C-alpha positions, 0 to 999 in steps of 0.5 A, a space after each residue: 610789091 615792085 622791086 622800085 618800090 620795096 627800094 624806095 621804103 625805109 629800113 627801120 629793122 636791123 639784123 646785127 648778123 647782116 651788118 657787115 656792110 651799110 644795108 642798100 637804100 634808105 635807113 631810119 639811122 645811121 649805120 656803121 657796119 661791123 668794125 673795130 671801134 677803137 682805132 683803125 688796127 688793134 695797135 692804134 686803138 685801145 680796145 679789141 671790141 668789135 661790131 656794128 653799130 646803129 646811131 639815132 638822133 639820141 641813142 646809140 645802139 651796139 651789139 659787140 664782141 671782146 674775145 676771151 682775155 682781151 679789153 679795153 684800156 682804162 678811159 672815160 667819155 662824156 655820155 652814160 653807157 649800159 652794157 647788157 651781157 648776152 654771153 660770156 663774163 665781162 669783167 669790168 673795172 669801173 670807179 676803182 671797183 672790180 666786177 664780174 658781170 655774167 649773162 643777162 646782167 647790166 653794167 652802168 658806166 655813168 658820165 665821166 666815170 673811168 672803166 675799162 672792160 674785158 672778156 673773161 678768159 674763159 671765153 668771149 664775151 657778147 654784149 649789147 651797148 646802149 649809149 647817148 649820142 652826146 658823144 661817140 662810143 669809144 673815149 679816149 685812155 685815161 693815159 692819152 695813149 692809144 697803144 693797143 688793148 689791155 690783155 689778161 696775163 697769158 692773152 694777146 701778142 706774144 713778144 
């Protein structure tokens, strides 16, 4: 195959490990390279979640990481979400319940339900997200203030 023909082909297969930048050439979906998902910096967002996002016409998918002992403030969004834990243990506050989500388990955040997720203090959590595209991946914090993520005791910035 010639380089010109290869450059004209649309990309349909994506390696999450290689998404530190938008791929060259046409793609089958919107690609947001690896980045902090909420806010420009940790101080101006509500979560420590980092990763690339692929967005089709109806579904966002992402391969995301939260560092141990870190996570998001309580928030909600108008689209449902599934998180599938690949490595580590996710701690979640969902609709007033506190749950642990081990590897190979999924957690469902229905539309409009107040929730927050964190990586346990034992290690980072790597997880896959699937979410409908009626809204982005990050919803607003319940308190309305994007002033940084949540940390387990003993983690995060030392003051």
